[in-house]
Backbone bond lengths (Angstrom), bond angles and torsions (degrees), N, CA, C in turn:
res aa  C-N    CA-C-N  psi(-1)  N-CA   C-N-CA  omega(-1)  CA-C   N-CA-C  phi
1 M - - - 1.470 - - 1.519 109.11 -
2 L 1.304 117.29 126.33 1.462 121.29 177.16 1.509 110.90 -76.99
3 A 1.331 116.40 152.80 1.451 121.70 175.42 1.520 108.40 -103.53
4 F 1.296 116.74 136.22 1.454 119.77 173.15 1.515 107.83 -85.97
5 K 1.319 117.81 124.84 1.457 119.95 -171.20 1.522 112.50 -129.99
6 L 1.313 114.44 147.95 1.457 122.40 166.55 1.520 107.16 -110.23
7 G 1.327 116.54 129.32 1.439 120.05 169.95 1.499 116.65 85.98
8 S 1.335 118.18 39.49 1.463 121.34 174.75 1.530 107.71 -134.23
9 P 1.349 117.58 165.27 1.461 120.05 179.79 1.522 110.93 -57.71
10 P 1.336 117.39 143.99 1.456 120.86 -175.90 1.517 112.46 -76.57
11 P 1.319 117.20 156.46 1.458 121.04 173.70 1.524 109.22 -77.11
12 P 1.322 119.06 175.89 1.455 120.36 -178.42 1.530 113.57 -58.42
13 L 1.339 118.21 -31.12 1.464 119.05 -175.79 1.514 110.69 -144.70
14 L 1.304 115.87 132.27 1.453 122.12 164.93 1.490 107.16 -133.55
15 L 1.305 117.81 119.28 1.447 121.57 -178.70 1.522 109.09 -82.53
16 P 1.340 119.03 112.08 1.449 120.94 177.62 1.517 109.96 -85.31
17 S 1.312 115.97 166.67 1.460 121.01 176.90 1.504 108.96 -155.38
18 L 1.321 116.19 173.87 1.446 118.47 175.87 1.506 111.79 -63.65
19 T 1.308 116.72 -38.39 1.454 120.11 177.75 1.514 109.03 -141.96
20 Q 1.307 117.89 133.35 1.444 120.94 -179.35 1.528 109.48 -134.00
21 A 1.318 115.72 136.68 1.454 121.20 168.02 1.504 104.69 -121.13
22 K 1.293 117.54 120.89 1.452 119.40 -168.88 1.516 112.96 -115.88
23 K 1.316 116.75 129.34 1.446 122.17 173.30 1.504 106.87 -91.18
24 C 1.326 116.91 118.38 1.457 119.61 -165.82 1.519 112.34 -127.36
25 G 1.329 114.26 171.99 1.454 121.40 170.70 1.518 109.87 -80.00
26 R 1.344 118.02 -162.59 1.458 120.60 -177.14 1.509 111.93 -56.63
27 F 1.307 114.90 144.80 1.465 122.30 -177.44 1.515 109.05 -99.23
28 G 1.321 117.49 134.27 1.447 120.54 178.35 1.507 111.86 -138.45
29 V 1.321 117.55 143.63 1.457 121.92 171.77 1.519 107.22 -109.95
30 F 1.334 117.13 117.98 1.445 121.75 -176.55 1.513 108.94 -94.82
31 A 1.306 116.77 91.77 1.457 122.06 -171.71 1.504 113.40 -96.29
32 G 1.316 119.33 -15.88 1.451 120.99 -178.13 1.518 110.51 57.21
33 K 1.350 116.96 -124.14 1.454 122.20 -179.05 1.519 111.61 -98.51
34 C 1.324 115.95 20.60 1.464 119.01 -178.33 1.527 110.60 -64.96
35 K 1.300 115.67 147.75 1.456 120.73 174.68 1.519 108.68 -81.69
36 T 1.313 116.00 141.70 1.463 120.62 -179.60 1.513 110.23 -112.72
37 G 1.332 115.42 173.51 1.446 120.06 175.72 1.517 114.82 91.67
38 A 1.348 117.18 2.99 1.446 119.14 -175.43 1.517 112.87 -91.24
39 G 1.310 117.14 -3.33 1.458 118.66 -174.99 1.512 113.24 -141.57
40 R 1.313 115.91 57.70 1.465 119.70 -177.02 1.529 111.80 -74.01
41 A 1.332 114.33 152.11 1.461 119.68 174.97 1.513 109.62 -69.26
42 G 1.341 114.92 162.98 1.463 119.21 178.69 1.512 111.44 -65.05
43 S 1.305 117.29 150.38 1.454 122.11 178.51 1.527 108.98 -126.89
44 D 1.318 116.13 160.61 1.458 121.61 179.06 1.521 111.92 55.30
45 G 1.342 116.51 36.25 1.453 119.78 176.58 1.512 113.79 80.17
46 G 1.335 118.66 5.47 1.451 121.49 -179.71 1.500 112.36 -93.65
47 F 1.344 115.24 172.19 1.455 120.64 179.55 1.530 109.73 -99.16
48 P 1.340 117.41 152.60 1.468 119.79 176.29 1.525 110.28 -58.87
49 P 1.318 118.54 142.94 1.456 120.90 -174.34 1.521 114.35 -66.86
50 F 1.348 117.67 -17.98 1.454 118.73 -177.63 1.534 112.93 -84.71
51 L 1.334 118.63 -7.71 1.448 120.10 176.70 1.522 110.36 -75.76
52 P 1.341 117.98 147.15 1.468 120.02 176.06 1.522 109.89 -57.51
53 K 1.317 116.54 145.21 1.475 121.76 -176.17 1.513 111.34 -62.15
54 E 1.346 117.47 -19.97 1.465 121.64 179.74 1.521 112.37 -64.53
55 V 1.349 117.76 -12.75 1.460 119.59 177.81 1.524 111.51 -60.30
56 E 1.329 116.70 -26.78 1.467 121.29 -179.84 1.524 111.76 -64.28
57 K 1.347 117.48 -23.66 1.463 121.23 -177.24 1.528 113.54 -83.60
58 I 1.325 116.09 -13.34 1.468 120.01 -178.36 1.527 109.77 -69.61
59 K 1.321 115.78 135.90 1.463 121.42 -177.97 1.527 113.32 -101.52
60 D 1.309 117.04 -27.73 1.463 120.94 -178.32 1.531 109.83 -54.07
61 P 1.345 118.77 115.83 1.472 120.21 -176.67 1.520 113.21 -64.81
62 F 1.338 117.36 -30.73 1.459 119.96 179.23 1.524 110.60 -70.84
63 A 1.331 116.30 -39.37 1.473 120.22 177.52 1.524 110.69 -66.68
64 R 1.305 116.93 -41.97 1.468 120.80 179.75 1.530 110.70 -63.55
65 S 1.310 115.61 -42.20 1.462 120.21 -178.97 1.514 111.54 -64.59
66 L 1.341 117.09 -44.96 1.453 119.57 -178.56 1.518 110.85 -71.55
67 A 1.338 117.56 -35.80 1.456 120.63 179.05 1.521 111.72 -60.66
68 Q 1.323 116.59 -33.14 1.476 120.39 179.01 1.520 111.89 -67.48
69 R 1.316 116.68 -18.18 1.469 120.77 -177.81 1.537 113.67 -98.46
70 I 1.321 117.19 -4.00 1.466 119.60 -179.08 1.532 109.89 -68.96
71 E 1.297 116.18 135.11 1.450 120.82 173.97 1.528 110.03 -141.36
72 R 1.304 114.65 168.56 1.468 121.01 179.59 1.530 110.70 -111.00
73 L 1.322 116.15 130.28 1.442 122.07 178.40 1.518 109.10 -116.13
74 P 1.336 118.98 140.70 1.468 121.02 -178.71 1.524 111.97 -74.60
75 V 1.315 115.18 130.05 1.461 121.55 -179.85 1.519 109.12 -127.25
76 K 1.315 116.53 125.06 1.459 122.00 177.54 1.518 109.44 -92.76
77 V 1.338 116.22 125.44 1.458 120.96 178.61 1.510 109.09 -126.29
78 G 1.337 115.14 151.74 1.447 120.19 -174.09 1.518 114.86 -67.77
79 F 1.356 117.20 -24.21 1.443 119.32 -175.63 1.530 113.11 -89.77
80 S 1.338 117.34 5.31 1.459 120.19 -179.63 1.538 108.53 -136.85
81 E 1.329 116.23 138.67 1.453 120.28 -179.63 1.527 111.75 -70.62
82 S 1.309 117.19 -30.58 1.455 121.18 -179.05 1.512 110.87 -108.88
83 C 1.321 115.62 162.79 1.455 120.69 178.17 1.523 109.91 -69.83
84 I 1.312 115.70 152.14 1.452 122.06 172.74 1.509 108.07 -101.77
85 M 1.323 117.06 119.91 1.460 120.79 175.60 1.516 107.79 -75.91
86 S 1.317 115.66 99.02 1.460 122.63 -169.31 1.521 111.48 -96.94
87 S 1.325 115.80 130.78 1.464 121.08 -174.47 1.517 112.01 -84.95
88 C 1.326 115.02 143.58 1.460 121.21 179.59 1.519 109.58 -164.83
89 V 1.311 115.03 168.76 1.465 121.92 167.51 1.510 105.70 -113.98
90 K 1.324 117.18 119.51 1.460 119.70 -177.86 1.525 109.49 -105.39
91 P 1.324 116.77 156.73 1.468 120.46 -175.10 1.524 112.33 -67.59
92 L 1.309 115.26 151.84 1.461 120.36 176.76 1.514 110.64 -69.09
93 I 1.341 116.28 -33.31 1.449 121.37 179.40 1.528 108.84 -129.41
94 Q 1.324 117.12 126.96 1.456 121.68 176.82 1.522 109.38 -100.58
95 S 1.325 114.89 132.18 1.457 119.85 -176.43 1.505 110.38 -112.02
96 E 1.322 116.27 -177.94 1.463 121.53 178.37 1.503 111.68 -88.55
97 T 1.321 118.05 -6.18 1.450 120.84 179.21 1.530 109.74 -84.11
98 N 1.321 115.82 166.70 1.459 120.58 -179.67 1.534 110.33 -67.39
99 P 1.338 116.91 134.25 1.463 119.67 179.73 1.526 112.18 -79.92
100 V 1.295 115.38 161.87 1.457 122.98 168.75 1.527 107.29 -101.10
101 V 1.321 117.28 126.62 1.449 122.32 -178.44 1.519 109.09 -113.18
102 L 1.316 116.31 123.74 1.455 122.62 -175.45 1.525 110.82 -103.96
103 L 1.323 115.79 126.39 1.471 121.48 175.13 1.516 110.06 -113.10
104 H 1.296 115.69 137.71 1.468 121.22 -179.21 1.515 111.28 -79.67
105 C 1.326 116.09 176.58 1.466 121.51 -178.89 1.533 110.99 -84.01
106 F 1.333 115.17 -177.38 1.463 122.06 179.76 1.535 110.93 -54.19
107 D 1.328 115.78 131.92 1.451 122.47 175.94 1.526 112.56 49.22
108 S 1.325 116.17 55.22 1.454 121.53 -179.55 1.519 108.09 -138.60
109 S 1.325 116.80 -155.48 1.469 120.74 -179.83 1.519 109.70 -152.67
110 C 1.336 115.38 176.20 1.454 120.47 179.69 1.536 111.74 -62.88
111 L 1.328 118.14 -17.97 1.473 120.70 178.56 1.514 111.96 -64.17
112 E 1.316 116.68 -14.84 1.460 120.73 176.87 1.546 111.31 -60.95
113 W 1.346 115.76 -23.58 1.465 121.19 -176.82 1.528 111.69 -96.13
114 R 1.315 117.01 17.41 1.464 121.05 -172.67 1.530 113.99 -58.70
115 C 1.324 117.59 -33.11 1.469 120.04 -177.41 1.532 112.73 -88.62
116 T 1.341 115.85 -35.04 1.463 119.76 -176.03 1.523 112.91 -85.35
117 Y 1.337 116.89 -32.32 1.466 120.76 -177.56 1.523 113.07 -52.95
118 P 1.345 119.53 -52.46 1.474 117.87 -179.02 1.520 114.13 -63.79
119 L 1.333 117.29 -29.41 1.461 120.13 178.38 1.529 111.00 -69.48
120 L 1.340 116.99 -37.10 1.461 119.79 177.10 1.525 111.00 -68.59
121 E 1.337 116.25 -35.97 1.472 118.89 175.11 1.520 110.39 -64.44
122 E 1.332 116.23 -42.94 1.461 119.76 178.12 1.517 112.11 -60.56
123 A 1.341 116.39 -28.82 1.475 120.64 178.65 1.526 111.89 -77.53
124 G 1.345 116.95 -0.56 1.453 120.62 176.64 1.514 115.12 88.53
125 L 1.338 117.39 14.08 1.458 120.45 -179.49 1.528 110.98 -91.98
126 E 1.323 115.38 147.35 1.464 120.45 170.90 1.529 106.84 -83.18
127 V 1.331 116.74 117.16 1.466 121.12 -170.01 1.522 110.57 -122.14
128 W 1.320 115.08 130.20 1.458 122.32 173.81 1.536 107.65 -118.30
129 A 1.316 117.71 131.04 1.466 122.23 172.65 1.526 107.25 -110.62
130 I 1.322 116.33 113.95 1.459 122.62 -170.71 1.530 110.75 -108.80
131 D 1.327 117.31 137.45 1.465 121.00 172.59 1.522 110.31 -85.87
132 V 1.317 115.97 125.67 1.456 121.94 178.80 1.540 108.64 -66.90
133 L 1.328 116.24 140.31 1.463 121.59 -178.72 1.525 110.97 -53.53
134 G 1.343 115.91 128.90 1.459 121.59 178.98 1.506 113.50 98.19
135 W 1.330 116.12 -17.42 1.468 121.49 175.97 1.532 108.18 -124.93
136 G 1.302 117.66 178.77 1.460 118.97 -179.36 1.517 111.83 71.45
137 F 1.328 116.37 -148.69 1.470 121.87 -167.17 1.519 114.08 -121.13
138 S 1.340 116.97 22.06 1.465 119.39 176.17 1.531 110.03 -65.57
139 D 1.331 115.22 159.41 1.463 120.82 178.77 1.526 108.53 -86.45
140 L 1.324 116.56 107.62 1.464 121.42 -178.44 1.522 111.39 -117.17
141 E 1.340 115.28 31.89 1.453 118.81 -178.62 1.538 111.15 -59.04
142 R 1.347 116.44 -41.02 1.465 120.72 170.96 1.512 106.72 -90.83
143 L 1.311 115.56 82.77 1.447 122.08 -165.39 1.528 112.85 -53.21
144 P 1.339 118.68 110.85 1.456 121.26 174.84 1.523 108.76 -82.86
145 P 1.321 119.36 166.97 1.464 119.85 172.77 1.525 109.39 -62.21
146 C 1.318 115.93 140.06 1.475 120.86 -177.65 1.525 111.20 -123.23
147 D 1.331 116.62 27.64 1.450 119.92 177.50 1.526 110.54 -76.11
148 A 1.323 115.66 178.86 1.461 119.91 -176.50 1.527 112.55 -60.44
149 A 1.346 116.43 -40.10 1.478 119.83 -179.59 1.528 111.14 -63.59
150 S 1.330 117.59 -41.25 1.452 121.66 179.71 1.524 111.46 -66.34
151 K 1.314 115.95 -36.68 1.470 119.25 176.60 1.531 110.26 -63.01
152 R 1.346 116.97 -36.83 1.460 120.35 177.99 1.526 110.61 -68.66
153 H 1.324 116.94 -39.83 1.469 119.72 178.44 1.521 110.98 -61.82
154 H 1.314 115.45 -35.30 1.467 120.78 -174.99 1.537 110.90 -74.36
155 L 1.308 116.85 -26.19 1.454 119.78 -170.97 1.524 110.32 -152.48
156 Y 1.343 116.83 123.85 1.463 116.30 177.09 1.509 112.14 -163.29
157 Q 1.327 113.44 175.31 1.465 127.81 173.93 1.533 113.66 78.81
158 V 1.318 113.77 113.72 1.476 119.77 177.55 1.531 109.11 -137.79
159 E 1.310 114.15 157.46 1.462 120.39 173.22 1.517 110.36 -99.52
160 K 1.322 115.25 -51.99 1.451 121.16 177.18 1.524 107.95 -118.60
161 L 1.326 115.85 153.18 1.454 120.17 -173.55 1.521 110.45 -133.02
162 V 1.336 115.43 131.02 1.453 121.04 173.56 1.520 107.45 -113.85
163 L 1.320 116.56 123.55 1.458 121.23 177.94 1.526 108.68 -113.23
164 I 1.333 116.38 127.18 1.456 121.18 -177.91 1.523 108.71 -111.23
165 N 1.353 115.01 116.26 1.477 121.36 -177.27 1.531 111.35 45.42
166 A 1.327 114.66 51.86 1.465 121.01 -173.39 1.521 112.19 -69.96
167 S 1.333 116.55 130.84 1.454 122.43 175.92 1.516 108.09 -106.60
168 V 1.329 116.73 79.92 1.464 120.90 -174.45 1.525 112.30 -97.81
169 Y 1.330 117.48 -1.13 1.446 119.81 -178.01 1.521 113.67 -100.55
170 A 1.328 116.28 5.25 1.469 120.03 174.97 1.527 109.71 -72.89
171 E 1.313 117.16 136.40 1.464 121.59 -177.60 1.522 110.45 -92.32
172 G 1.325 116.06 62.88 1.445 121.32 178.88 1.520 112.92 65.50
173 T 1.313 116.82 -155.69 1.469 120.84 -179.84 1.527 112.20 -91.06
174 G 1.325 116.89 -1.93 1.458 120.71 171.49 1.527 113.39 58.76
175 A 1.337 115.18 -133.13 1.468 121.75 -177.44 1.523 112.33 -63.59
176 L 1.339 117.75 -21.58 1.461 119.70 179.94 1.521 112.24 -61.45
177 A 1.339 115.75 -25.75 1.469 119.50 -179.99 1.521 112.27 -67.58
178 R 1.340 116.88 -19.01 1.477 120.88 -176.05 1.530 112.81 -104.15
179 L 1.317 117.38 7.30 1.445 119.80 179.92 1.531 111.80 -66.83
180 P 1.326 118.63 143.97 1.480 119.83 170.87 1.521 108.53 -58.55
181 R 1.316 117.52 146.72 1.457 120.82 -173.04 1.529 112.12 -60.52
182 S 1.327 117.02 -35.52 1.476 118.82 179.81 1.526 110.74 -63.93
183 V 1.322 115.72 -40.41 1.468 120.77 178.22 1.529 110.22 -69.17
184 A 1.329 116.23 -40.28 1.463 120.58 179.43 1.521 111.18 -61.26
185 Y 1.343 116.53 -43.41 1.466 119.50 -179.37 1.531 110.39 -66.93
186 A 1.313 117.14 -34.60 1.472 119.68 176.76 1.532 110.38 -64.63
187 G 1.335 116.00 -40.63 1.450 119.76 178.65 1.515 112.37 -67.16
188 V 1.329 116.75 -39.61 1.461 120.31 178.86 1.523 110.64 -67.19
189 Y 1.314 116.29 -36.51 1.470 118.94 176.59 1.521 110.27 -61.30
190 L 1.343 116.95 -38.58 1.465 120.96 176.62 1.517 110.58 -66.87
191 L 1.332 116.54 -35.66 1.467 120.84 -177.80 1.529 112.66 -59.88
192 K 1.324 117.11 -32.05 1.469 118.72 -179.34 1.520 113.02 -94.98
193 S 1.324 117.66 2.73 1.464 120.24 -177.50 1.522 111.26 -68.30
194 I 1.306 115.34 149.14 1.476 120.08 -179.20 1.538 111.86 -61.15
195 P 1.339 120.33 -44.53 1.471 118.80 -179.66 1.532 113.16 -57.75
196 L 1.347 116.65 -43.67 1.462 119.14 -178.21 1.522 110.96 -68.92
197 R 1.317 116.01 -42.09 1.472 119.71 179.56 1.532 110.34 -66.98
198 L 1.309 117.22 -35.65 1.456 120.47 177.46 1.525 110.78 -65.27
199 Y 1.312 115.84 -42.13 1.468 120.53 177.59 1.531 110.28 -61.64
200 A 1.346 116.33 -41.72 1.453 119.67 178.95 1.526 111.49 -62.86
201 N 1.333 117.04 -36.03 1.464 120.38 176.50 1.509 111.60 -66.77
202 I 1.305 116.89 -38.48 1.472 120.53 178.74 1.533 109.60 -63.40
203 L 1.343 116.67 -38.78 1.454 120.59 177.60 1.529 111.81 -70.17
204 A 1.337 116.27 -35.70 1.463 120.82 -172.04 1.519 113.49 -75.65
205 F 1.336 116.73 -29.50 1.465 120.05 -173.93 1.528 111.17 -121.87
206 N 1.319 114.16 151.75 1.457 120.59 -179.22 1.504 111.14 -100.56
207 G 1.317 116.75 119.28 1.461 120.61 168.60 1.520 116.70 69.92
208 I 1.342 119.45 25.75 1.475 118.64 176.25 1.518 109.72 -85.04
209 S 1.307 116.07 154.07 1.464 121.42 -178.63 1.525 110.13 -72.02
210 L 1.327 115.48 161.41 1.447 120.34 178.67 1.530 110.95 -63.40
211 A 1.327 117.78 -37.97 1.466 121.15 179.73 1.531 110.89 -63.19
212 T 1.327 115.78 -44.05 1.460 119.07 178.10 1.515 111.40 -66.54
213 S 1.324 116.18 -40.86 1.458 120.39 179.43 1.515 111.63 -61.90
214 L 1.322 117.13 -39.77 1.453 120.82 178.12 1.530 111.33 -65.50
215 D 1.336 115.38 -41.53 1.468 119.32 179.70 1.523 110.64 -66.41
216 W 1.313 116.66 -42.86 1.465 120.02 179.41 1.534 111.49 -69.56
217 T 1.336 116.88 -27.51 1.453 120.69 171.76 1.531 110.45 -61.89
218 N 1.318 115.69 -42.64 1.460 120.35 178.64 1.534 111.34 -64.97
219 V 1.339 116.24 -35.80 1.460 120.36 176.56 1.537 109.42 -66.19
220 G 1.321 115.98 -46.58 1.456 120.55 -174.22 1.517 114.93 -69.07
221 R 1.331 117.12 -25.68 1.463 119.45 -178.02 1.526 113.17 -105.39
222 L 1.316 117.22 6.03 1.470 120.31 -176.41 1.520 111.15 -57.88
223 H 1.329 116.96 -42.64 1.476 120.04 -178.01 1.531 111.85 -67.01
224 C 1.339 116.62 -22.49 1.472 120.47 -179.67 1.517 112.13 -68.62
225 L 1.326 116.99 -14.64 1.466 121.05 -177.17 1.529 112.11 -86.50
226 L 1.329 117.99 -5.21 1.454 120.31 173.96 1.532 109.67 -69.86
227 P 1.326 118.69 144.36 1.460 120.45 -171.33 1.507 116.34 -64.03
228 W 1.340 118.42 -20.76 1.455 121.39 -177.46 1.520 113.77 -100.21
229 W 1.335 116.84 1.98 1.463 119.06 -175.38 1.525 112.00 -60.63
230 E 1.325 118.67 -45.29 1.457 120.84 -177.69 1.531 111.38 -61.79
231 D 1.329 117.13 -45.30 1.477 119.72 -179.33 1.522 111.04 -63.88
232 A 1.335 116.58 -41.46 1.474 119.79 -179.77 1.528 111.45 -65.57
233 T 1.330 116.17 -38.09 1.459 120.51 -179.90 1.519 110.84 -68.78
234 I 1.334 117.44 -41.98 1.458 121.03 176.73 1.527 110.42 -62.46
235 N 1.330 116.78 -39.32 1.460 120.43 179.09 1.524 111.43 -60.71
236 F 1.327 115.58 -43.92 1.467 120.23 178.60 1.520 110.84 -66.24
237 M 1.325 116.64 -44.58 1.454 120.86 -176.99 1.516 112.33 -64.67
238 S 1.327 116.62 -43.74 1.469 120.98 -178.17 1.521 112.74 -71.54
239 S 1.350 116.63 -19.11 1.463 120.43 179.29 1.532 112.30 -78.22
240 G 1.323 116.78 -11.50 1.452 120.59 -179.31 1.515 114.60 102.61
241 G 1.341 117.45 -11.00 1.463 121.10 176.06 1.514 112.74 68.48
242 Y 1.340 115.34 -155.77 1.453 122.33 -178.03 1.529 111.00 -94.20
243 N 1.295 116.06 134.27 1.462 122.84 171.70 1.524 107.17 -143.67
244 V 1.329 116.66 97.29 1.475 120.46 -173.54 1.524 113.24 -119.85
245 I 1.325 115.36 16.78 1.470 119.01 -176.38 1.534 111.52 -54.74
246 A 1.316 116.19 -43.65 1.463 119.82 -176.72 1.518 112.99 -72.43
247 Q 1.333 118.21 -10.28 1.458 121.34 -174.92 1.523 113.10 -108.06
248 I 1.316 117.81 -3.94 1.464 120.65 -174.42 1.523 111.91 -57.13
249 N 1.310 116.74 -43.59 1.466 118.78 -176.52 1.525 112.84 -73.29
250 Q 1.332 118.82 -2.18 1.456 121.64 175.87 1.520 112.10 -87.87
251 L 1.327 116.85 -11.45 1.456 120.38 -178.31 1.525 109.70 -72.55
252 K 1.308 117.09 119.69 1.461 120.70 -175.16 1.528 112.92 -111.84
253 Q 1.339 117.27 -7.63 1.455 118.90 178.58 1.526 111.58 -64.67
254 K 1.316 115.60 147.48 1.446 119.83 172.06 1.517 108.08 -64.04
255 S 1.336 117.06 131.63 1.465 120.55 -171.26 1.518 111.69 -130.13
256 L 1.331 114.54 147.22 1.454 122.49 173.16 1.525 106.87 -118.32
257 L 1.321 115.67 123.66 1.465 121.07 179.64 1.521 108.86 -106.03
258 I 1.324 116.62 119.69 1.463 122.71 179.02 1.515 108.25 -113.20
259 C 1.321 116.97 132.67 1.457 118.34 178.43 1.522 110.03 -144.58
260 G 1.334 114.71 150.12 1.463 121.55 177.19 1.519 110.14 -86.40
261 E 1.307 116.46 132.27 1.460 121.49 -176.81 1.527 111.51 -62.72
262 C 1.333 116.99 -29.98 1.467 121.47 -176.45 1.524 113.18 -107.26
263 D 1.318 117.03 25.18 1.467 120.98 -179.56 1.521 109.45 -64.26
264 Q 1.343 116.88 121.99 1.453 121.50 179.07 1.531 112.21 -97.52
265 I 1.333 117.57 2.56 1.457 122.04 -179.13 1.523 110.68 -106.81
266 V 1.314 117.78 -48.16 1.464 122.48 174.61 1.511 108.07 -120.14
267 N 1.322 116.87 111.17 1.460 121.01 -179.18 1.526 110.12 -63.11
268 Y 1.334 115.56 135.38 1.458 119.01 -175.95 1.538 112.07 -63.52
269 K 1.355 116.94 -17.11 1.464 118.92 176.96 1.526 111.04 -65.65
270 Q 1.343 117.39 -27.26 1.457 120.06 173.99 1.527 110.68 -64.98
271 V 1.344 115.07 -38.33 1.463 119.33 179.42 1.529 109.91 -69.14
272 V 1.330 116.56 -36.40 1.476 120.63 175.67 1.531 109.14 -60.66
273 R 1.326 116.76 -43.08 1.472 120.53 177.85 1.525 111.15 -61.47
274 L 1.339 115.70 -43.12 1.466 120.15 179.01 1.523 110.63 -63.10
275 H 1.321 115.76 -40.22 1.473 120.45 178.70 1.527 110.88 -58.67
276 C 1.308 116.24 -37.61 1.468 120.58 -179.47 1.530 111.47 -71.24
277 E 1.329 116.84 -31.19 1.466 120.87 -176.18 1.526 112.32 -81.83
278 L 1.312 118.90 -32.16 1.460 121.04 -175.61 1.516 110.21 -74.97
279 Q 1.316 115.02 149.25 1.466 120.81 -174.24 1.530 112.71 -78.66
280 D 1.329 117.36 -32.30 1.467 119.98 -174.15 1.537 108.66 -143.11
281 A 1.321 116.64 78.24 1.459 120.35 -172.17 1.517 111.62 -132.51
282 I 1.333 115.05 146.48 1.455 124.03 173.47 1.518 106.79 -116.25
283 M 1.316 118.06 139.01 1.474 121.37 178.83 1.504 110.13 -117.97
284 R 1.346 116.23 135.56 1.463 122.50 176.66 1.518 109.48 -129.63
285 L 1.321 115.87 123.88 1.468 122.31 179.88 1.532 108.05 -100.45
286 I 1.323 115.70 126.06 1.478 120.39 179.91 1.515 108.39 -98.56
287 P 1.334 118.79 116.51 1.466 120.77 -177.77 1.510 113.06 -71.01
288 D 1.338 115.65 156.26 1.449 123.07 176.45 1.528 110.75 52.03
289 C 1.317 116.34 46.50 1.466 121.15 -174.16 1.513 109.57 -143.41
290 G 1.334 116.81 142.58 1.441 122.43 -177.38 1.515 113.55 -94.97
291 H 1.347 116.06 -141.47 1.462 121.95 -169.96 1.536 113.68 -77.11
292 L 1.324 117.87 -23.75 1.467 120.06 -176.19 1.527 109.43 -121.69
293 P 1.328 116.85 78.23 1.472 120.00 -178.92 1.528 112.79 -58.88
294 H 1.323 118.12 -31.05 1.469 120.95 -178.32 1.524 111.97 -72.14
295 V 1.333 117.85 -11.93 1.467 121.62 170.64 1.513 110.15 -102.62
296 D 1.330 116.00 -40.32 1.454 122.76 -175.12 1.528 112.30 -75.76
297 K 1.332 116.27 -44.66 1.470 123.02 -177.62 1.532 109.48 -130.95
298 P 1.319 117.93 63.27 1.472 120.43 -173.40 1.515 114.23 -61.27
299 S 1.329 117.51 -35.15 1.466 119.43 -179.29 1.529 111.41 -63.43
300 S 1.344 115.82 -42.39 1.468 119.98 179.20 1.520 111.16 -64.33
301 V 1.347 116.28 -44.32 1.459 120.68 -177.94 1.531 110.61 -67.27
302 A 1.325 117.14 -43.51 1.463 120.77 -179.75 1.535 110.37 -61.95
303 K 1.305 117.30 -39.82 1.460 120.86 178.89 1.524 110.87 -64.14
304 L 1.339 116.46 -44.03 1.466 120.25 -179.38 1.533 110.93 -64.95
305 I 1.343 116.30 -43.75 1.472 119.53 -178.95 1.528 110.55 -66.06
306 A 1.331 115.87 -42.88 1.478 119.40 -179.67 1.529 110.80 -62.05
307 E 1.316 116.90 -45.81 1.455 120.54 -179.56 1.536 110.81 -64.72
308 F 1.323 115.95 -41.46 1.453 120.10 -178.27 1.532 110.87 -67.24
309 S 1.320 116.68 -42.03 1.459 120.21 -178.79 1.514 112.12 -67.81
310 Q 1.319 114.81 -27.22 1.474 119.56 179.14 1.518 112.34 -95.15
311 G 1.346 115.77 7.54 1.454 120.26 174.55 1.505 114.01 75.68
312 D 1.342 117.27 28.38 1.455 119.90 -176.28 1.515 112.01 -130.30
313 C 1.335 117.97 35.90 1.446 121.83 178.71 1.534 108.91 -104.48
314 H 1.332 117.16 105.56 1.468 122.13 -173.95 1.516 109.69 -101.89
């Protein structure tokens, strides 16, 4: 049985994707001599103090509820002298069964799982929603490296893998890695702008109202308001990002591929190609659904993940 770990050396291969929901072995936080207690979740209906104050403006009840449960846990990693206070939502009850660990998409946060997380808990699963290093709400004041290798060091090891609208054929950040830093920072500033994020929401979802799209834009860019977000994003971009095309056929874990039929960001034909390349994969297409099925169709996604994690996805 593999152990799901934060803060240990990476295995030879971890296949990243835009969005991952991972069925894993035991979960552990390797804190060493790190001090704890510095990142408690909100209490009495309040939000954790480390979240940007703009969280108060969010109206989505699912996002507000999950945001109140975010906390920071100390994680010791080999590439940093000090612990990284890493943000996550941890289950109310921990069991002896294998947990389900949810990872958000590129430049997002654990709030992406706001609709699906409670449904998985209701299904009786132990669920962790983890913020990937460099994104989300971890404390990166002492900016650690946030390249692809560091992200693997921070988080690894799975038994079963669920990929949602996975974009695994992108060849890293390409020419963006060679931009002058002044130009790169200008581009990153645009990346967190409300107009661009609003446009991305319009592409990601089918037929949502402008009011909902604006609110979900605020949810999606909340982590961008942390003071180290720009530096961490530039670090990832200049490192070349993820390029795993040559390693796809090495993935041997049993995998479930979920994709939205109407995804305007990652064409489902890419997922069909991935399905053909993987050795042990099941593919499920969700109709009338865009790029984020776990927000758009949470009941369908929760059912698929629950069945897959319990070995009953046919």
